KOLDREN-47901 format. One record per atom (N, C-alpha, C): residue in three letters; x, y, z. Coordinates in steps of 0.1 Angstrom, whole numbers, padded with zeros to 4 digits, always signed. Layout:
<atoms>
ALAXYZ
...
</atoms>
This chain:
<atoms>
MET+0178-0160+0204
MET+0168-0156+0196
MET+0163-0139+0197
ASN+0162-0133+0186
ASN+0158-0123+0180
ASN+0141-0118+0191
ALA+0143-0106+0196
ALA+0131-0102+0201
ALA+0120-0099+0190
LYS+0109-0100+0195
LYS+0095-0098+0185
LYS+0095-0083+0185
PRO+0097-0077+0173
PRO+0095-0065+0165
PRO+0084-0057+0173
THR+0087-0045+0182
THR+0074-0040+0184
THR+0069-0031+0173
ILE+0057-0030+0173
ILE+0048-0025+0163
ILE+0039-0017+0171
ARG+0036-0001+0168
ARG+0028+0008+0174
ARG+0019+0017+0164
PRO+0008+0021+0164
PRO-0001+0029+0155
PRO+0009+0040+0155
ALA+0012+0046+0142
ALA+0017+0058+0136
ALA+0014+0074+0144
VAL+0021+0082+0144
VAL+0017+0093+0146
VAL+0022+0107+0139
PRO+0017+0115+0137
PRO+0021+0125+0130
PRO+0037+0129+0129
ALA+0042+0126+0138
ALA+0055+0132+0140
ALA+0062+0118+0134
ASP+0060+0111+0131
ASP+0063+0098+0123
ASP+0066+0097+0106
VAL+0056+0110+0106
VAL+0057+0111+0085
VAL+0070+0110+0079
ASP+0080+0118+0084
ASP+0091+0123+0077
ASP+0101+0107+0074
ARG+0101+0100+0086
ARG+0111+0088+0086
ARG+0103+0079+0080
ALA+0088+0074+0083
ALA+0082+0064+0076
ALA+0082+0066+0058
ALA+0079+0079+0057
ALA+0084+0084+0041
ALA+0098+0081+0038
GLU+0104+0084+0043
GLU+0118+0079+0043
GLU+0121+0062+0040
SER+0116+0058+0048
SER+0118+0041+0047
SER+0109+0034+0038
LEU+0097+0039+0033
LEU+0092+0033+0022
LEU+0097+0042+0010
GLY+0103+0050+0009
GLY+0109+0057-0005
GLY+0121+0045-0007
LEU+0128+0045+0003
LEU+0139+0035-0003
LEU+0134+0019-0002
ALA+0122+0015+0004
ALA+0118+0004-0001
ALA+0110+0003-0013
PHE+0105+0013-0020
PHE+0102+0014-0034
PHE+0110+0021-0046
SER+0118+0023-0043
SER+0128+0031-0051
SER+0129+0024-0065
ASP+0133+0009-0061
ASP+0133+0000-0072
ASP+0122-0009-0075
TYR+0109-0004-0068
TYR+0098-0017-0070
TYR+0092-0012-0084
PRO+0092-0022-0092
PRO+0088-0023-0106
PRO+0075-0014-0109
PHE+0065-0012-0102
PHE+0055-0002-0104
PHE+0058+0011-0104
THR+0066+0013-0095
THR+0069+0030-0092
THR+0081+0031-0100
ARG+0090+0022-0105
ARG+0097+0026-0116
ARG+0091+0029-0133
HIS+0080+0020-0130
HIS+0072+0024-0147
HIS+0065+0034-0144
THR+0058+0040-0133
THR+0049+0052-0136
THR+0053+0064-0129
VAL+0070+0064-0124
VAL+0074+0079-0118
VAL+0087+0081-0127
ALA+0088+0095-0130
ALA+0097+0099-0137
ALA+0111+0090-0131
ALA+0121+0091-0141
ALA+0135+0086-0137
ALA+0145+0095-0131
ASP+0140+0111-0133
ASP+0149+0118-0129
ASP+0145+0122-0114
ASP+0155+0123-0106
ASP+0150+0124-0092
ASP+0142+0113-0087
HIS+0143+0104-0094
HIS+0133+0089-0087
HIS+0130+0085-0078
HIS+0143+0084-0066
HIS+0140+0082-0053
HIS+0130+0094-0046
GLU+0137+0108-0048
GLU+0129+0118-0042
GLU+0116+0118-0046
ARG+0112+0118-0058
ARG+0099+0116-0062
ARG+0089+0106-0054
VAL+0094+0093-0052
VAL+0089+0085-0046
VAL+0089+0088-0032
THR+0099+0093-0029
THR+0097+0091-0009
THR+0085+0106-0009
SER+0083+0115-0019
SER+0074+0126-0017
SER+0063+0120-0019
LEU+0062+0111-0028
LEU+0048+0105-0029
LEU+0043+0096-0019
GLN+0049+0088-0012
GLN+0046+0084-0002
GLN+0046+0093+0012
ARG+0051+0103+0011
ARG+0047+0114+0020
ARG+0033+0120+0022
ILE+0029+0122+0008
ILE+0017+0125+0011
ILE+0006+0116+0010
TYR+0008+0104+0007
TYR-0004+0090+0011
TYR-0002+0088+0025
LEU+0009+0090+0031
LEU+0010+0087+0048
LEU+0003+0098+0056
ASP+0006+0110+0050
ASP+0001+0124+0056
ASP-0015+0128+0056
THR-0016+0128+0041
THR-0028+0132+0038
THR-0040+0119+0037
ILE-0034+0109+0034
ILE-0043+0096+0032
ILE-0047+0088+0043
GLY-0036+0082+0045
GLY-0032+0074+0056
GLY-0037+0076+0070
LEU-0033+0085+0076
LEU-0032+0091+0089
LEU-0048+0094+0091
ARG-0051+0104+0081
ARG-0062+0110+0081
ARG-0075+0100+0079
CYS-0074+0092+0069
CYS-0083+0086+0066
CYS-0085+0070+0070
GLY-0073+0064+0067
GLY-0069+0050+0074
GLY-0062+0047+0086
ARG-0057+0035+0087
ARG-0049+0030+0096
ARG-0033+0030+0092
VAL-0026+0034+0101
VAL-0014+0032+0101
VAL-0003+0029+0109
TRP+0002+0018+0105
TRP+0009+0011+0118
TRP+0027+0011+0114
VAL+0038+0014+0125
VAL+0052+0014+0120
VAL+0061+0004+0132
SER+0069+0001+0130
SER+0077-0004+0137
SER+0083+0006+0146
ASP+0090+0006+0160
ASP+0091+0014+0171
ASP+0102+0024+0165
ASP+0111+0019+0154
ASP+0120+0029+0150
ASP+0115+0035+0133
VAL+0105+0029+0134
VAL+0098+0034+0117
VAL+0103+0032+0107
ALA+0112+0020+0108
ALA+0119+0013+0097
ALA+0108+0005+0088
ALA+0098-0001+0091
ALA+0086-0007+0090
ALA+0074-0001+0087
VAL+0067+0002+0077
VAL+0053+0011+0078
VAL+0043+0000+0068
ALA+0029-0001+0075
ALA+0021-0006+0067
ALA+0007+0007+0067
VAL+0001+0009+0057
VAL-0010+0015+0056
VAL-0020+0012+0053
TRP-0034+0012+0058
TRP-0045+0006+0052
TRP-0054+0013+0051
LEU-0067+0012+0042
LEU-0079+0018+0042
LEU-0088+0007+0045
THR-0097+0012+0052
THR-0106+0002+0063
THR-0121+0004+0056
PRO-0129-0002+0056
PRO-0142+0002+0055
PRO-0150+0011+0062
SER-0144+0013+0070
SER-0148+0026+0076
SER-0143+0038+0072
SER-0129+0040+0063
SER-0127+0049+0060
SER-0134+0060+0053
VAL-0132+0074+0057
VAL-0143+0082+0051
VAL-0131+0094+0045
GLY-0138+0103+0036
GLY-0129+0113+0033
GLY-0120+0112+0023
VAL-0120+0097+0018
VAL-0109+0094+0012
VAL-0108+0099-0006
VAL-0120+0102-0010
VAL-0120+0110-0025
VAL-0115+0123-0021
ASP-0123+0129-0016
ASP-0118+0142-0011
ASP-0103+0145-0008
ALA-0098+0136-0001
ALA-0082+0135+0004
ALA-0073+0136-0009
PHE-0079+0126-0017
PHE-0069+0125-0030
PHE-0071+0135-0036
GLU-0085+0143-0037
GLU-0086+0154-0049
GLU-0076+0166-0044
SER-0073+0166-0028
SER-0068+0176-0024
SER-0050+0178-0027
VAL-0045+0166-0035
VAL-0033+0163-0035
VAL-0030+0161-0047
ALA-0041+0160-0058
ALA-0039+0152-0072
ALA-0029+0159-0080
GLU-0030+0174-0079
GLU-0021+0180-0090
GLU-0007+0178-0081
ARG-0003+0178-0071
ARG+0010+0175-0066
ARG+0015+0160-0071
ILE+0005+0153-0067
ILE+0006+0139-0072
ILE+0013+0137-0088
GLU+0003+0146-0097
GLU+0008+0144-0109
GLU+0022+0151-0112
GLN+0025+0162-0104
GLN+0035+0166-0107
GLN+0048+0157-0103
LEU+0050+0150-0093
LEU+0056+0138-0087
LEU+0058+0127-0100
HIS+0045+0124-0106
HIS+0049+0117-0116
HIS+0057+0120-0126
GLY+0059+0133-0131
GLY+0066+0138-0141
GLY+0060+0137-0151
ASN+0071+0132-0162
ASN+0067+0125-0176
ASN+0061+0113-0176
ARG+0061+0105-0167
ARG+0056+0090-0168
ARG+0038+0093-0160
ILE+0031+0104-0161
ILE+0020+0108-0156
ILE+0006+0098-0167
ASP+0011+0098-0178
ASP+0002+0096-0188
ASP+0004+0079-0184
ILE+0017+0075-0185
ILE+0019+0060-0181
ILE+0011+0056-0171
ALA+0013+0065-0159
ALA+0006+0061-0149
ALA-0006+0061-0143
ARG-0014+0068-0155
ARG-0029+0068-0159
ARG-0033+0056-0165
ARG-0024+0054-0176
ARG-0030+0038-0181
ARG-0028+0026-0173
ALA-0017+0028-0162
ALA-0016+0020-0155
ALA-0029+0018-0145
ASP-0031+0028-0141
ASP-0046+0030-0131
ASP-0055+0020-0138
GLU-0062+0025-0151
GLU-0068+0018-0158
GLU-0071+0003-0162
ALA-0058-0003-0163
ALA-0052-0015-0167
ALA-0057-0023-0151
THR-0055-0016-0138
THR-0056-0026-0129
THR-0072-0025-0123
GLU-0082-0013-0130
GLU-0093-0014-0124
GLU-0098-0028-0124
SER-0098-0039-0133
SER-0107-0049-0134
SER-0105-0060-0123
LEU-0090-0054-0116
LEU-0085-0066-0107
LEU-0095-0061-0092
LYS-0101-0050-0091
LYS-0107-0049-0077
LYS-0120-0054-0074
PRO-0118-0061-0061
PRO-0131-0069-0058
PRO-0140-0061-0057
SER-0152-0069-0058
SER-0167-0064-0057
SER-0170-0062-0044
GLU-0163-0072-0034
GLU-0168-0075-0021
GLU-0161-0061-0011
SER-0164-0061+0000
SER-0161-0051+0010
SER-0145-0057+0017
VAL-0137-0050+0019
VAL-0123-0055+0020
VAL-0114-0043+0030
TRP-0105-0048+0034
TRP-0092-0042+0041
TRP-0082-0040+0028
LEU-0083-0030+0027
LEU-0071-0025+0015
LEU-0059-0021+0018
LEU-0049-0027+0017
LEU-0032-0027+0019
LEU-0027-0013+0009
ALA-0027-0004+0013
ALA-0024+0006+0004
ALA-0008+0008+0003
THR-0001+0004+0011
THR+0012+0004+0011
THR+0016-0001+0022
VAL+0030-0008+0019
VAL+0038-0015+0031
VAL+0049-0018+0024
GLY+0063-0012+0033
GLY+0077-0012+0031
GLY+0084-0013+0042
VAL+0098-0018+0042
VAL+0104-0019+0050
VAL+0121-0016+0045
ASP+0125-0006+0052
ASP+0138+0003+0051
ASP+0148-0011+0047
PRO+0157-0012+0036
PRO+0161-0023+0030
PRO+0174-0028+0036
SER+0179-0016+0049
SER+0188-0021+0056
SER+0188-0027+0068
VAL+0172-0033+0073
VAL+0168-0041+0080
VAL+0158-0049+0076
GLN+0158-0052+0061
GLN+0152-0062+0057
GLN+0154-0077+0060
GLY+0145-0085+0058
GLY+0152-0098+0062
GLY+0149-0100+0077
GLN+0141-0093+0087
GLN+0145-0098+0099
GLN+0129-0095+0104
GLY+0121-0099+0099
GLY+0106-0102+0098
GLY+0098-0090+0103
LEU+0099-0078+0101
LEU+0096-0067+0103
LEU+0087-0066+0092
GLY+0084-0066+0080
GLY+0072-0068+0072
GLY+0063-0076+0074
ARG+0064-0088+0081
ARG+0053-0097+0086
ARG+0047-0087+0099
ALA+0059-0085+0103
ALA+0052-0079+0123
ALA+0044-0069+0119
VAL+0047-0059+0107
VAL+0040-0045+0110
VAL+0029-0050+0101
LEU+0024-0060+0094
LEU+0013-0064+0085
LEU+0001-0067+0096
GLU+0006-0075+0108
GLU-0002-0083+0115
GLU-0014-0075+0125
PRO-0012-0062+0127
PRO-0020-0057+0133
PRO-0031-0052+0125
GLY-0031-0046+0112
GLY-0042-0048+0102
GLY-0049-0062+0098
LEU-0038-0072+0097
LEU-0046-0084+0094
LEU-0056-0090+0107
GLN-0049-0086+0118
GLN-0059-0090+0126
GLN-0072-0083+0129
GLN-0072-0072+0130
GLN-0085-0063+0130
GLN-0094-0065+0117
ALA-0088-0068+0106
ALA-0096-0075+0093
ALA-0103-0083+0099
ARG-0094-0095+0103
ARG-0102-0109+0108
ARG-0114-0105+0120
GLU-0110-0096+0129
GLU-0120-0093+0138
GLU-0133-0089+0135
HIS-0131-0082+0121
HIS-0141-0075+0116
HIS-0149-0082+0105
GLY-0146-0095+0102
GLY-0151-0103+0094
GLY-0147-0098+0080
CYS-0137-0092+0078
CYS-0136-0085+0065
CYS-0124-0094+0056
PRO-0123-0094+0044
PRO-0112-0099+0037
PRO-0104-0088+0037
ALA-0090-0092+0034
ALA-0079-0081+0032
ALA-0075-0082+0018
TYR-0069-0072+0010
TYR-0067-0070-0004
TYR-0055-0064-0006
LEU-0047-0066-0016
LEU-0039-0057-0020
LEU-0031-0065-0036
GLU-0025-0053-0040
GLU-0018-0055-0054
GLU-0004-0054-0054
THR+0001-0061-0058
THR+0019-0063-0060
THR+0023-0064-0074
SER+0033-0055-0076
SER+0041-0060-0090
SER+0054-0067-0088
SER+0057-0072-0079
SER+0069-0076-0072
SER+0065-0094-0074
THR+0075-0101-0082
THR+0071-0115-0078
THR+0078-0121-0065
ALA+0087-0112-0058
ALA+0093-0118-0047
ALA+0084-0115-0033
ASN+0076-0106-0039
ASN+0066-0105-0023
ASN+0053-0115-0023
LEU+0051-0123-0036
LEU+0041-0131-0036
LEU+0041-0143-0025
ALA+0057-0149-0026
ALA+0058-0161-0016
ALA+0049-0152-0001
LEU+0058-0141+0003
LEU+0058-0134+0017
LEU+0042-0133+0017
TYR+0033-0127+0011
TYR+0019-0126+0012
TYR+0010-0139+0012
GLU+0014-0149+0003
GLU+0010-0164+0004
GLU+0012-0167+0017
GLY+0023-0166+0023
GLY+0027-0173+0036
GLY+0017-0169+0047
LEU+0010-0152+0043
LEU+0000-0145+0054
LEU-0009-0148+0048
GLY-0015-0160+0040
GLY-0027-0161+0040
GLY-0038-0154+0027
PHE-0027-0149+0017
PHE-0035-0142+0004
PHE-0033-0152-0003
ARG-0041-0153-0018
ARG-0042-0159-0028
ARG-0042-0152-0037
VAL-0037-0152-0048
VAL-0039-0146-0063
VAL-0052-0147-0069
THR-0058-0138-0070
THR-0068-0138-0077
THR-0072-0135-0093
ALA-0065-0128-0094
ALA-0062-0120-0108
ALA-0048-0117-0110
SER-0044-0112-0124
SER-0032-0106-0125
SER-0035-0098-0141
VAL-0027-0089-0144
VAL-0029-0081-0152
VAL-0014-0075-0162
GLN-0013-0072-0173
GLN+0001-0069-0175
GLN-0002-0055-0180
LEU+0005-0044-0176
LEU+0002-0030-0176
LEU+0008-0028-0191
PRO+0002-0017-0194
PRO+0004-0013-0209
PRO+0021-0009-0207
ASP+0023-0003-0222
ASP+0034+0007-0223
ASP+0049+0000-0218
GLY+0047-0013-0219
GLY+0060-0022-0212
GLY+0063-0022-0199
GLY+0050-0021-0192
GLY+0051-0023-0177
GLY+0050-0038-0172
PRO+0053-0034-0156
PRO+0054-0050-0154
PRO+0039-0054-0151
GLU+0040-0070-0148
GLU+0027-0077-0141
GLU+0022-0072-0129
VAL+0013-0071-0126
VAL+0004-0067-0111
VAL-0005-0078-0112
TRP-0005-0087-0097
TRP-0013-0095-0092
TRP-0020-0088-0082
ALA-0033-0092-0082
ALA-0044-0092-0071
ALA-0042-0102-0060
MET-0043-0100-0049
MET-0042-0113-0038
MET-0051-0105-0028
LEU-0059-0116-0023
LEU-0069-0115-0012
LEU-0067-0126+0001
ARG-0071-0123+0012
ARG-0068-0128+0021
ARG-0085-0131+0028
ALA-0089-0142+0025
ALA-0106-0144+0027
ALA-0111-0144+0042
GLN-0119-0139+0043
GLN-0128-0138+0058
GLN-0139-0141+0057
ARG-0147-0152+0067
ARG-0165-0149+0067
ARG-0166-0137+0075
PRO-0175-0131+0065
PRO-0182-0116+0068
PRO-0190-0116+0080
ARG-0188-0109+0090
ARG-0200-0107+0100
ARG-0209-0098+0097
ARG-0222-0101+0098
ARG-0233-0090+0090
ARG-0231-0079+0099
GLY-0235-0068+0093
GLY-0235-0053+0097
GLY-0222-0048+0100
ARG-0210-0053+0100
ARG-0195-0050+0104
ARG-0187-0045+0094
CYS-0192-0049+0083
CYS-0179-0047+0071
CYS-0184-0044+0059
GLN-0183-0027+0056
GLN-0189-0024+0044
GLN-0179-0022+0030
MET-0188-0019+0022
MET-0176-0015+0012
MET-0164-0002+0012
VAL-0153-0006+0012
VAL-0143+0007+0008
VAL-0143+0011-0005
ALA-0140+0025-0005
ALA-0141+0030-0020
ALA-0129+0029-0023
PHE-0125+0026-0033
PHE-0110+0024-0038
PHE-0108+0035-0047
ASN-0092+0039-0048
ASN-0087+0051-0055
ASN-0074+0044-0061
SER-0073+0048-0072
SER-0064+0039-0081
SER-0049+0044-0077
SER-0046+0058-0072
SER-0037+0063-0069
SER-0028+0058-0056
VAL-0035+0047-0053
VAL-0029+0040-0040
VAL-0016+0034-0046
MET-0006+0035-0038
MET+0008+0031-0042
MET+0010+0013-0042
ARG+0017+0009-0049
ARG+0013-0011-0048
ARG+0024-0014-0047
</atoms>
């Protein structure tokens, strides 16, 4: 029997390895293929993930990793502060990394705005597992701390995905599809998924969304 994966909070020293794992996981992901330039695509995606991990996740949210940092989950929570300022501080670099797909990325963000819930949520900003170790339960394991804390705070958990293969995984974790949209410019379909919780009064406030979060 395989041992249960060890999951822990990420620290700044994990950023490079975590970005590498996410870059590998997202290199052929429908949303990033659609919104990030094809030239040097893997390097661009890895650099974007490094920015989100360092500037957004570790500073404003919660990040968990497997002990070998092959699996990574980044959440923005109702208590996250400084998210807008953090995004503004790296906006120019993010645009550069999207390259000649930046206008497509902007239209994709606009198209998904209608998916966002009006209620307070824990937002799964990004999650990924190095493809070399996929299929070992790391994805579920690295998501569990965030899901547990959302439960403890009485908050729903929310995510968006453009991969049909991910739908069954998330449904197995209690998420349900609430809406979907076909992205413009020949882009993929994006599904919004919510894991409902019974709110606890005074403990769950609204989290501000930013459309640049990776899906």
